[in-house]
C-alpha positions, 0 to 999 in steps of 0.5 A, a space after each residue: 309660543 303663542 298664548 291659546 285661550 279659549 271662549 266659553 259659553 257665560 264668559 268663562 275662557 281658557 288661557 294658555 300661556 305655556 307654562 300655566 292654564 289659568 281659567 277665568 270667569 265674570 269675562 276676565 275677571 275673576 282669574 278662578 285657575 291657574 295650574 301648571 303645564 306641567 300637572 296636565 294629566 287629561 283633557 277631555 272634550 266631548 261635541 253635544 249636536 245641535 237641539 230643539 233648536 239649541 245650538 250644538 258645542 263642547 263640553 270640556 274638562 280639562 284635569 291639572 292640578 285641578 278640576 276645569 270646565 268649559 263648554 264651549 260653542 263650536 266656533 270655538 272650535 280651532 282655538 280648542 285644538 289649539 289646545 289639545 294639540 298644545 296640552 300633548 306636546 307638553 306631555 312629551 
């Protein structure tokens, strides 16, 4: 399985490798959390449309053995969709 990387705002990112999901901060220099895929419970994605000159974005809340949140720009939507699909497949 290929890895799926979703880049967020402020140098944060989520990395799915088939066995776990990790959250990195500071442009990948600091691993903040790593959870096995088997602990996946839910993922919520909320779209925030453009407003007052600010671009639109998605707010992601991932519930596993710990909670991970990430703000994702609209350009990262294909990677975000791939992550959601992979996590939903792991549940079944």
